[in-house]
Structure formats: structure tokens, C-alpha cells
TORKE-773353 format. One record per residue (C-alpha): residue number from 1; residue in three letters; x, y, z. Coordinates in Angstrom, 1 decimal. Example, Ala and Ser with C-alpha at 12.3 -4.5 7.8 and 13.67 -1.06 7.14 Angstrom:
// TORKE-773353
ATOM  num  residuo      xx      yy      zz
ATOM    1      ALA    12.3    -4.5     7.8
ATOM    2      SER    13.7    -1.1     7.1
//
This chain:
// TORKE-773353
ATOM  num  residuo      xx      yy      zz
ATOM    1      MET    31.7   -19.4    -5.2
ATOM    2      SER    32.0   -19.3    -1.3
ATOM    3      LYS    29.3   -17.8     0.7
ATOM    4      ALA    31.7   -15.0     1.8
ATOM    5      ASN    32.1   -14.0    -1.8
ATOM    6      ARG    28.6   -14.1    -2.9
ATOM    7      LYS    26.8   -10.8    -3.6
ATOM    8      SER    23.7   -10.2    -1.5
ATOM    9      VAL    20.4    -8.5    -2.5
ATOM   10      VAL    18.1    -7.5     0.3
ATOM   11      VAL    14.5    -6.3    -0.3
ATOM   12      VAL    12.8    -4.5     2.7
ATOM   13      GLY     8.9    -4.8     2.5
ATOM   14      GLY     6.7    -7.7     1.4
ATOM   15      GLY     3.8    -5.7     0.0
ATOM   16      ALA     2.9    -5.2    -3.6
ATOM   17      ALA     6.2    -3.6    -4.7
ATOM   18      GLY     8.6    -5.6    -2.5
ATOM   19      ALA     6.9    -8.9    -3.3
ATOM   20      THR     6.9    -8.2    -7.0
ATOM   21      ILE    10.6    -7.3    -7.3
ATOM   22      ALA    11.6   -10.3    -5.1
ATOM   23      ARG     9.7   -12.6    -7.3
ATOM   24      ILE    11.3   -11.2   -10.5
ATOM   25      LEU    14.8   -11.4    -9.0
ATOM   26      SER    14.3   -14.9    -7.7
ATOM   27      SER    13.6   -16.0   -11.3
ATOM   28      LYS    16.7   -14.3   -12.6
ATOM   29      ILE    19.6   -14.3   -10.3
ATOM   30      ASN    22.1   -17.2   -10.0
ATOM   31      ALA    22.0   -18.5    -6.4
ATOM   32      SER    25.6   -19.6    -6.6
ATOM   33      THR    26.8   -16.0    -7.0
ATOM   34      THR    24.0   -14.0    -5.4
ATOM   35      SER    21.9   -14.4    -2.4
ATOM   36      LEU    18.3   -12.8    -2.2
ATOM   37      THR    16.6   -12.0     1.1
ATOM   38      LEU    13.2   -10.4     1.5
ATOM   39      ILE    12.5    -8.8     4.8
ATOM   40      THR     8.9    -8.5     5.9
ATOM   41      ALA     7.4    -7.3     9.2
ATOM   42      ARG     4.7   -10.0     9.0
ATOM   43      PRO     4.8   -13.6     8.0
ATOM   44      PHE     2.1   -12.9     5.4
ATOM   45      ALA     1.2   -10.1     3.0
ATOM   46      LEU    -2.1    -8.1     3.3
ATOM   47      HIS    -4.1    -7.5     0.1
ATOM   48      LEU    -5.2    -4.0     1.0
ATOM   49      PRO    -7.8    -3.5    -1.6
ATOM   50      ALA    -9.8    -6.3     0.1
ATOM   51      CYS    -9.1    -5.1     3.7
ATOM   52      ILE   -11.8    -2.6     3.6
ATOM   53      ARG   -14.6    -5.2     3.2
ATOM   54      MET   -12.8    -7.7     5.4
ATOM   55      THR   -12.7    -5.2     8.3
ATOM   56      THR   -16.4    -4.4     7.8
ATOM   57      THR   -18.1    -7.8     7.5
ATOM   58      ALA   -17.4   -11.5     8.1
ATOM   59      GLU   -19.3   -12.3     4.9
ATOM   60      GLY   -17.1   -14.4     2.6
ATOM   61      LYS   -14.5   -15.0     5.3
ATOM   62      LEU   -12.0   -12.9     3.4
ATOM   63      GLU    -9.3   -13.3     5.9
ATOM   64      ASP    -8.8   -16.8     4.6
ATOM   65      ASN    -7.5   -15.5     1.3
ATOM   66      VAL    -6.5   -11.9     2.0
ATOM   67      LEU    -3.8   -12.8     4.4
ATOM   68      VAL    -1.4   -14.0     1.7
ATOM   69      PRO     1.5   -16.4     2.6
ATOM   70      TYR     5.0   -16.1     1.2
ATOM   71      ASP     5.4   -19.9     0.7
ATOM   72      GLN     5.5   -19.8    -3.1
ATOM   73      LEU     6.5   -16.2    -3.7
ATOM   74      LEU    10.3   -16.9    -4.6
ATOM   75      VAL    10.6   -18.8    -7.8
ATOM   76      ASN    12.2   -22.4    -7.2
ATOM   77      GLY    12.6   -21.3    -3.6
ATOM   78      ASN    15.5   -19.1    -4.8
ATOM   79      GLY    16.0   -16.8    -1.8
ATOM   80      LEU    15.0   -16.4     1.9
ATOM   81      ILE    12.0   -14.8     3.5
ATOM   82      LYS    13.0   -13.2     6.8
ATOM   83      VAL    10.3   -12.0     9.2
ATOM   84      GLY    11.4    -8.9    11.1
ATOM   85      ARG    10.8    -5.2    11.3
ATOM   86      ALA    13.6    -3.0     9.8
ATOM   87      VAL    14.5    -0.2    12.3
ATOM   88      ALA    17.7     1.3    10.7
ATOM   89      ILE    20.2     1.0     7.8
ATOM   90      GLU    23.9     1.0     8.6
ATOM   91      GLU    26.1     1.9     5.7
ATOM   92      GLY    29.4    -0.1     5.0
ATOM   93      LYS    32.6     1.3     6.3
ATOM   94      GLU    34.4     3.9     4.2
ATOM   95      GLY    35.6     2.5     0.9
ATOM   96      ARG    33.1    -0.3     0.7
ATOM   97      SER    29.7    -0.4    -0.9
ATOM   98      GLY    26.8    -2.0     0.8
ATOM   99      GLY    25.9    -2.2     4.5
ATOM  100      SER    23.4    -3.8     6.8
ATOM  101      VAL    19.7    -3.6     7.5
ATOM  102      VAL    19.1    -3.6    11.4
ATOM  103      LEU    16.1    -5.5    12.5
ATOM  104      GLU    14.1    -4.8    15.7
ATOM  105      SER    15.6    -7.9    17.2
ATOM  106      GLY    19.0    -6.5    16.9
ATOM  107      GLU    19.9    -8.8    13.9
ATOM  108      ARG    21.8    -7.2    11.1
ATOM  109      VAL    21.2    -8.4     7.4
ATOM  110      GLN    24.1    -7.6     5.2
ATOM  111      TYR    23.5    -6.2     1.7
ATOM  112      ASP    25.5    -5.3    -1.4
ATOM  113      ILE    22.4    -4.0    -3.1
ATOM  114      LEU    19.3    -2.9    -1.1
ATOM  115      VAL    15.7    -2.4    -2.3
ATOM  116      LEU    13.5    -0.2    -0.1
ATOM  117      ALA     9.8    -1.0    -0.5
ATOM  118      PRO     8.3    -0.5     3.0
ATOM  119      GLY     4.9     0.7     1.9
ATOM  120      SER     2.6     2.9     3.8
ATOM  121      GLU     1.4     3.2     7.3
ATOM  122      TRP    -2.3     3.6     8.0
ATOM  123      GLU    -4.6     4.7    10.8
ATOM  124      GLY    -7.7     3.0    12.2
ATOM  125      PRO    -9.0    -0.3    10.7
ATOM  126      LEU    -6.1    -0.5     8.2
ATOM  127      ALA    -3.4    -0.2    10.9
ATOM  128      PHE    -2.9    -3.9    11.1
ATOM  129      PRO    -0.5    -5.4    13.7
ATOM  130      ASP     2.3    -7.8    12.8
ATOM  131      ASP     1.3   -11.0    14.4
ATOM  132      ARG    -1.4   -13.2    12.7
ATOM  133      ALA    -3.5   -13.8    15.9
ATOM  134      ALA    -3.5   -10.1    16.7
ATOM  135      VAL    -4.5    -9.3    13.0
ATOM  136      LEU    -7.5   -11.7    13.2
ATOM  137      GLU    -8.5   -10.0    16.6
ATOM  138      HIS    -8.1    -6.5    15.0
ATOM  139      ILE   -10.4    -7.6    12.1
ATOM  140      LYS   -13.0    -8.8    14.6
ATOM  141      SER   -12.8    -5.8    16.7
ATOM  142      TRP   -13.4    -3.4    13.8
ATOM  143      ARG   -16.4    -5.6    12.6
ATOM  144      ARG   -17.9    -5.2    16.0
ATOM  145      LYS   -17.3    -1.6    16.2
ATOM  146      LEU   -19.0    -0.9    12.9
ATOM  147      GLU   -21.9    -3.2    13.5
ATOM  148      ASN   -22.6    -1.7    17.0
ATOM  149      ALA   -22.3     1.9    15.9
ATOM  150      ASN   -25.5     3.9    15.5
ATOM  151      GLY   -23.7     6.1    13.0
ATOM  152      VAL   -20.3     6.2    11.4
ATOM  153      ILE   -18.3     9.3    10.6
ATOM  154      LEU   -15.5     8.7     8.0
ATOM  155      ALA   -12.8    11.3     8.3
ATOM  156      GLY   -11.4    11.5     4.8
ATOM  157      GLY   -13.2    11.3     1.4
ATOM  158      GLY   -10.5     9.7    -0.7
ATOM  159      ALA   -10.7     6.1    -2.1
ATOM  160      VAL   -10.5     4.5     1.3
ATOM  161      GLY   -13.4     6.7     2.7
ATOM  162      ILE   -15.5     6.2    -0.2
ATOM  163      GLU   -15.0     2.4    -0.2
ATOM  164      TYR   -15.7     2.0     3.5
ATOM  165      ALA   -18.9     4.1     3.1
ATOM  166      GLY   -20.1     1.7     0.4
ATOM  167      GLU   -19.2    -1.5     2.3
ATOM  168      ILE   -20.8    -0.2     5.4
ATOM  169      LYS   -24.1     0.5     3.5
ATOM  170      ASP   -23.9    -3.0     1.9
ATOM  171      ALA   -23.5    -4.7     5.3
ATOM  172      PHE   -25.8    -2.4     7.3
ATOM  173      PRO   -28.1    -0.6     4.8
ATOM  174      ARG   -29.9     1.5     7.5
ATOM  175      LYS   -26.8     2.7     9.3
ATOM  176      LYS   -26.2     6.5     9.1
ATOM  177      VAL   -22.8     7.2     7.3
ATOM  178      THR   -21.1    10.6     6.9
ATOM  179      ILE   -18.0    11.4     5.0
ATOM  180      VAL   -16.0    14.5     6.0
ATOM  181      HIS   -13.6    15.6     3.4
ATOM  182      SER   -11.2    18.5     3.2
ATOM  183      ASP   -11.7    19.3    -0.5
ATOM  184      SER   -14.7    20.6    -2.5
ATOM  185      GLN   -15.0    17.2    -4.3
ATOM  186      LEU   -14.2    13.6    -3.3
ATOM  187      LEU   -10.7    12.3    -4.0
ATOM  188      ASN    -8.2    14.9    -5.0
ATOM  189      GLY    -7.2    17.2    -7.9
ATOM  190      ALA    -5.2    14.5    -9.7
ATOM  191      TYR    -8.5    13.3   -11.2
ATOM  192      PRO   -10.8    15.4   -13.4
ATOM  193      ALA   -14.0    17.0   -11.9
ATOM  194      LYS   -16.3    14.9   -14.0
ATOM  195      TYR   -15.0    11.7   -12.4
ATOM  196      ARG   -15.1    13.1    -8.9
ATOM  197      LYS   -18.7    14.3    -9.6
ATOM  198      ARG   -19.7    10.8   -10.8
ATOM  199      LEU   -18.3     9.4    -7.5
ATOM  200      GLU   -20.2    11.9    -5.5
ATOM  201      LYS   -23.5    11.1    -7.2
ATOM  202      GLY   -23.0     7.5    -6.6
ATOM  203      VAL   -22.2     7.9    -2.9
ATOM  204      ALA   -25.1    10.3    -2.4
ATOM  205      SER   -27.6     7.8    -4.1
ATOM  206      ARG   -27.1     5.5    -1.2
ATOM  207      GLY   -28.0     8.0     1.4
ATOM  208      ILE   -24.5     8.7     2.5
ATOM  209      ASN   -24.0    12.3     3.7
ATOM  210      ILE   -21.0    14.3     2.6
ATOM  211      VAL   -19.5    17.3     4.4
ATOM  212      PHE   -17.0    19.1     2.2
ATOM  213      ASN   -14.2    21.6     3.0
ATOM  214      ASP   -14.0    20.6     6.6
ATOM  215      TYR   -12.0    18.3     9.0
ATOM  216      VAL   -12.3    16.1    11.9
ATOM  217      ASP    -9.7    16.9    14.5
ATOM  218      ASN   -10.8    14.8    17.6
ATOM  219      PHE   -11.4    11.2    17.1
ATOM  220      ASP   -12.3    10.3    20.7
ATOM  221      VAL   -15.1    12.8    21.5
ATOM  222      VAL   -18.8    12.2    20.7
ATOM  223      PRO   -21.0    13.8    19.8
ATOM  224      ALA   -18.6    15.0    17.2
ATOM  225      THR   -18.2    18.3    15.4
ATOM  226      THR   -16.0    19.3    12.5
ATOM  227      ARG   -13.2    21.9    12.7
ATOM  228      SER   -15.7    24.6    11.7
ATOM  229      GLY   -18.1    23.6    14.4
ATOM  230      ARG   -20.7    21.6    12.3
ATOM  231      PRO   -22.3    18.9    14.4
ATOM  232      LEU   -21.9    15.3    13.0
ATOM  233      ASP   -24.4    12.5    13.4
ATOM  234      GLY   -22.6     9.4    14.5
ATOM  235      ASP   -20.9     7.7    17.5
ATOM  236      LEU   -18.0     6.1    15.7
ATOM  237      ILE   -15.3     8.1    14.0
ATOM  238      VAL   -13.1     6.2    11.6
ATOM  239      PRO    -9.8     7.7    10.3
ATOM  240      THR   -10.0     7.1     6.4
ATOM  241      PHE    -7.5     9.7     5.3
ATOM  242      GLY    -4.3     9.0     3.3
ATOM  243      ALA    -1.4     7.0     4.5
ATOM  244      ARG     2.1     8.0     5.5
ATOM  245      PRO     5.2     6.5     4.0
ATOM  246      GLY     6.6     3.7     6.2
ATOM  247      THR    10.1     5.2     6.1
ATOM  248      GLY    11.1     6.2     9.6
ATOM  249      PHE    14.0     3.7     9.6
ATOM  250      VAL    15.4     5.3     6.3
ATOM  251      LYS    16.2     8.4     8.2
ATOM  252      SER    19.3     6.6     9.5
ATOM  253      LEU    20.9     7.1     6.1
ATOM  254      GLY    21.2    10.8     6.9
ATOM  255      SER    19.6    14.1     5.9
ATOM  256      GLY    18.5    14.8     2.4
ATOM  257      VAL    17.4    11.2     1.7
ATOM  258      LEU    13.7    11.9     2.5
ATOM  259      ASN    11.5    14.9     1.3
ATOM  260      SER     9.4    16.8     3.7
ATOM  261      ARG     6.5    14.3     3.3
ATOM  262      GLY     8.8    11.4     4.3
ATOM  263      GLN     9.1    10.0     0.7
ATOM  264      ILE    12.4     8.7    -0.5
ATOM  265      LYS    14.2    10.8    -3.1
ATOM  266      VAL    15.2     8.8    -6.2
ATOM  267      SER    16.7     9.3    -9.6
ATOM  268      ALA    15.0     8.1   -12.8
ATOM  269      THR    16.8     4.8   -12.3
ATOM  270      LEU    15.0     4.5    -8.9
ATOM  271      GLN    18.3     4.7    -7.2
ATOM  272      LEU    18.9     7.0    -4.2
ATOM  273      GLU    21.0     9.9    -5.6
ATOM  274      SER    23.9     9.5    -3.1
ATOM  275      HIS    23.5     5.8    -2.6
ATOM  276      PRO    23.8     4.1    -6.0
ATOM  277      HIS    23.5     0.6    -4.4
ATOM  278      ILE    20.2     1.5    -2.8
ATOM  279      TYR    16.9     1.5    -4.7
ATOM  280      ALA    13.4     2.6    -3.6
ATOM  281      ILE    10.1     1.5    -5.2
ATOM  282      GLY     6.4     1.6    -4.4
ATOM  283      ASP     4.4     4.0    -2.4
ATOM  284      VAL     7.4     5.6    -0.8
ATOM  285      ILE     9.1     7.2    -3.6
ATOM  286      ASP     9.1    10.9    -4.3
ATOM  287      TYR     7.5    10.9    -7.7
ATOM  288      ALA     4.6    12.9    -8.9
ATOM  289      GLU     2.0    10.2    -9.2
ATOM  290      GLN    -0.8     8.7    -7.2
ATOM  291      LYS     0.3     6.0    -4.7
ATOM  292      GLN    -1.3     2.7    -5.7
ATOM  293      ALA    -0.4    -1.0    -5.8
ATOM  294      ALA    -1.0    -0.9    -9.6
ATOM  295      LYS     2.1     1.2   -10.0
ATOM  296      ALA     4.3    -1.4    -8.4
ATOM  297      PRO     4.9    -3.8   -11.2
ATOM  298      LYS     6.5    -1.1   -13.5
ATOM  299      HIS     8.6     0.1   -10.5
ATOM  300      ALA     9.8    -3.5    -9.8
ATOM  301      GLN    10.6    -4.2   -13.5
ATOM  302      ILE    12.7    -1.1   -13.9
ATOM  303      ALA    14.6    -1.5   -10.6
ATOM  304      ALA    15.1    -5.3   -11.2
ATOM  305      ALA    16.6    -4.7   -14.5
ATOM  306      ASN    19.0    -2.2   -13.2
ATOM  307      ILE    20.0    -4.4   -10.2
ATOM  308      LEU    20.8    -7.3   -12.6
ATOM  309      ALA    22.9    -4.9   -14.7
ATOM  310      GLN    24.8    -3.9   -11.6
ATOM  311      LEU    25.3    -7.5   -10.5
ATOM  312      GLY    26.7    -8.2   -13.9
ATOM  313      GLY    29.3    -5.4   -13.6
ATOM  314      GLY    27.3    -2.8   -15.7
ATOM  315      ALA    25.5     0.4   -15.0
ATOM  316      ALA    21.8     1.0   -14.2
ATOM  317      GLN    20.2     2.4   -17.4
ATOM  318      LYS    16.6     1.7   -17.3
ATOM  319      ARG    14.7     4.9   -16.5
ATOM  320      TYR    11.2     5.3   -14.9
ATOM  321      THR     9.0     7.8   -16.8
ATOM  322      GLY     5.8     7.4   -15.0
ATOM  323      GLN     2.4     5.6   -15.8
ATOM  324      PRO    -1.0     6.8   -16.8
ATOM  325      GLU    -3.4     7.3   -13.8
ATOM  326      LEU    -5.9     4.5   -13.4
ATOM  327      ILE    -8.3     4.0   -10.5
ATOM  328      ILE   -11.3     1.8    -9.5
ATOM  329      VAL   -13.1     3.1    -6.6
ATOM  330      THR   -16.0     0.8    -5.5
ATOM  331      ASN   -19.2     1.7    -3.7
ATOM  332      GLY   -20.0    -1.7    -2.3
ATOM  333      LYS   -20.1    -4.8    -4.4
ATOM  334      LYS   -22.3    -3.5    -7.2
ATOM  335      GLN   -21.5     0.1    -7.7
ATOM  336      GLY   -18.5     2.4    -8.2
ATOM  337      ALA   -16.7     4.5   -10.8
ATOM  338      SER   -13.4     4.1   -12.6
ATOM  339      TYR   -11.1     6.4   -14.3
ATOM  340      VAL    -8.4     5.7   -17.0
ATOM  341      GLY    -6.0     8.6   -17.7
ATOM  342      MET    -5.6     8.0   -21.4
ATOM  343      LEU    -7.0     9.8   -24.5
ATOM  344      TRP    -9.4    12.3   -23.2
ATOM  345      GLY    -9.7    10.6   -19.8
ATOM  346      ILE   -12.2     7.7   -19.7
ATOM  347      VAL   -14.8     7.2   -17.0
ATOM  348      PHE   -16.5     3.9   -16.3
ATOM  349      GLY   -19.5     3.3   -14.1
ATOM  350      ASN   -21.1     0.6   -12.0
ATOM  351      TRP   -20.8    -2.5   -14.2
ATOM  352      PHE   -17.1    -2.0   -15.1
ATOM  353      SER   -16.1    -1.2   -11.4
ATOM  354      SER   -18.1    -4.1   -10.0
ATOM  355      THR   -16.8    -6.6   -12.5
ATOM  356      MET   -13.2    -5.4   -12.3
ATOM  357      LYS   -12.9    -5.1    -8.6
ATOM  358      GLY   -16.2    -4.8    -6.6
ATOM  359      LYS   -17.2    -8.5    -6.8
ATOM  360      GLU   -14.0   -10.3    -6.0
ATOM  361      LEU   -11.6    -7.4    -5.0
ATOM  362      MET    -8.8    -8.8    -7.1
ATOM  363      VAL    -8.0   -11.4    -4.5
ATOM  364      SER    -7.4   -14.2    -7.1
ATOM  365      MET    -5.2   -12.0    -9.1
ATOM  366      THR    -3.0   -11.0    -6.1
ATOM  367      ARG    -2.7   -14.6    -4.9
ATOM  368      LYS    -1.5   -15.6    -8.4
ATOM  369      ALA     1.1   -12.9    -8.3
ATOM  370      TYR     2.5   -14.4    -5.0
ATOM  371      GLY     2.6   -17.9    -6.8
ATOM  372      LEU    -0.4   -19.3    -5.1
ATOM  373      PRO    -3.5   -21.0    -6.6
ATOM  374      LYS    -6.5   -18.7    -6.8
//
């Protein structure tokens, strides 16, 4: 089949969801009839669960393994990795399916089927640049900030805030650490009170102060106070609240595609309702579940099966019905608490959390998923 007649599948986003579906599709599609392109803003993926420790301490030189190259991601090299940041989507002319992804450079990448997996945008130490040298300098800069601070104020008591508190205490045991959280317990109401209380107990046992039902509004003024006027002990304020969907470029598809939180509206087949040749997976979808990398494989499996059906002239029939909630929140290398949302809701403590995540941060497992040696 000539290049002009080949179908083209394009995936935007090289994080957990995008990389997973690109790897699945590269093992299934026929290169003579279908091309596959993965568009990624960076020439490497960032294994986010390890980035909290990586931006806190140089111990273990995590950057050597946490910045994951795409060299072996596509099975048998079936496909193309294109480094560029998507800024818009242009639909095909009337009467034609497909369209183009517009990159920051002005280049247009044509698609017949498009998968949107742009992931989340973070603030503070997890707001990484795109360039490798800039990322390495960003890591060093945050390590210096945390080491030189007399006290650290973490604005947000979700998983990111809790894990930063634990890593800071591991690296600098005598440093004052305060978490300011908007709720009356750590994390959010998706998890049972017994689990949230378990986390609070572990955090408090390390001398970490927790301020509940309050906010930090100004990140540049020290000495800092909360919204209610409570003084905070610390000279470095770190944003550790939740991320935003990285879907700014998706607005170009028109109104009604995103919800009020910037998430992409999808059907049970993970297709956009009014765009059957466009799929969305990962953190960005409008689905009532916690946004975690662990959800990505199931999203990718469902969407990949439907894409392969479409390429074969059939209809998308596989439906996403959700997954049990599961979370491991570490408190440094040796402590933490985990929750499995099955049966009556199972809570595990330090040993399980440390063994499953705290010691090695799932780095080897992630590298294997990208086709690399551990």
C-alpha cells in the first residue's frame, strides 16, 4: 500500500497512558497499512512517582533512571517518536474523517485516528521543563531550595504533599515541615476515614505539623500565613496541590469537548462523543475515578482494542467500566500506608508500602514497561 493510502494513528502524550497504548498498538498494527506516531513534548518520559524523591535529594542519582528514554518503547521499532508540543487540533475538511495535530513548531501531523493522552500539568518542583539540560538544572535547583530552607511549608495534603513531607524528613530529619490542607483529613473523600487517619498518624509520628481546613494563597511572601490568618513556621512554600489536565490545546476542537475542570468528555468506549475517530485516556478523561498512572493500562487496553476494530472496518465495542481504587502513599523509604478498594476496603501499613513502592519507587517496573532493562 502506498504511503498516501496508509491509515495513520497518532498518540499525543508519552506518559503512562500514551506510552502504554503506543506500545500495544506497535505490537498489533501492520506497518504496511497503518502508520503510528507518538508525539511527546520531551525526548524522554518522567516516572512521576519517583520525581518527589529525585527533586528532594541526590541520593541514588535517580535522574539516571527516572528520565526514561523512548528508544525501545515501540515493539520492533514499529512507529515513530516525534518530539514536539501539541498546541491545536485541526479537523479534516467537511466530509472527511481525521485531521491534523498542530505542533508548537508549526508542523502538522496528519491523523485518521487520534489518541489524546497529554497527562497533567503540575506546579512547583513537579513542573518540569521540556529540555533535558533544563530538567537536570530544575532538579538541582529544587534540591538546593529544600536543603537551604529553615522550614518547608507544603501547600496541599494529598499524596504529593504527604510524600514530599516524608522525603524531606528522610533527607533532613531536623528540618521543620508543615502541611496545609483544605480538608479535615489528608487526601480526599474518595478514601475511607480509617485510611486517611492512618496516614495522618504516620505523618505526625515524624514530627510533621498538619494544618487542616485552611489554605496558602500567597507563595512568595514569608513569613507566611494561611488564608485564615494562622502564622506558618517556614521560609520555603512548596505547591503540592493537585494537578490540572494538560488539555489547553484540545479546546481547538470546539465547545463541549471539555468539562468545567478541563477534562475531556468521553463515552464508555473512550471516544469523544462528537468525534468518533478521537479517543482520550489517562488523567485527562471525565470519569469519576482518582487520577493515577495505575489506571492507564486498562484505559490503553480498551482504547487500543477499539482502535484496532475501527482500523479493520468494524465498530468500537469495548467499554470502560472503571477500576477499584488502589493507592500507595509513602512516608519516606520505610513508612507509608496503602489502600485497596476491594472487599471491605483493605488498609496496609509500613512494610507493605515500603516494599511495594517506598524502597525502589517502581522504577524498574516502569523501565520494563518502556521496553528497557531494569
